[in-house]
C-alpha positions, 0 to 999 in steps of 0.5 A: 278369084284371081285378082292381083295374082302375078303373071305366071301363076295359076290360082292353084300355084299362087295359093301354094306359094301363099301356103308356103309363105305361111309355113315359113312365117310359122316354122322358118324358111329351112324347115318349111322348105324341107317339109312343106315345099310348094307343089306347083302345077306349072312346069316352070314353077315345079322346076323351081320347087324341085330343084336341089338348089334351094336358092331359086325357091328362096328367090321366088319367095322373096320376089313375091313377098310384097305381092303376097302381102298385097294380095291378102290385103286386097282379098281380105283375110276371111276370103284368103281363108276361104280360098285356102280351104278350097285349095286344100280340098282341091289338093286332096281331090287331085291326090284321090281323083283315081279312087272310085269309092267315097264316103260322105258323112251326111248331115249338114256337111257341105264342105265337098262332095266327099270326106274320104276316098278309097280304092275298094268298096271293102275299105270304105265299108271297113272305115264305116265299121271302124267309126261305128266301133268308136261310137260304141266305145266313146261318147264323143264319137258318132256312128256313121250316118252318111252315104256310100259313094261310087264313081266310074271314072277318075274325077267322075261324078259320085253316085250314091250306092246302097251300103248293103 
């Protein structure tokens, strides 16, 4: 949904700015800008966020403060939350796009195509073993009942492969 997103922003960039605004609300501007600066995808916005001078980012936030409030009001808090969750998953997938091994936890987990990604099959199997060890030690942990996944190319489709 791109309703009411100002010109110059992709949906990804807009949600980055919204996330930054939420951090400002909870942590204050200085802390948010030092620890949670937006990671825009558009070059012009990237330049603002990565500038050593904090004033352009602060001005960008101020210039769009009302538009963010209007956007949240128009889409509703439930939809804004859903879009934010999808944004976080997309951000994770972008960071892990190059990793060829993944785990899907199984069951009715429908959030995304995988829950964790790894560089090697051995790392994925080690994560499964660690989860199973925790399940043996602690009652509130469950053993791994999911699937091992592999993809041939970055951002490629996952295929299920045997654990053994």
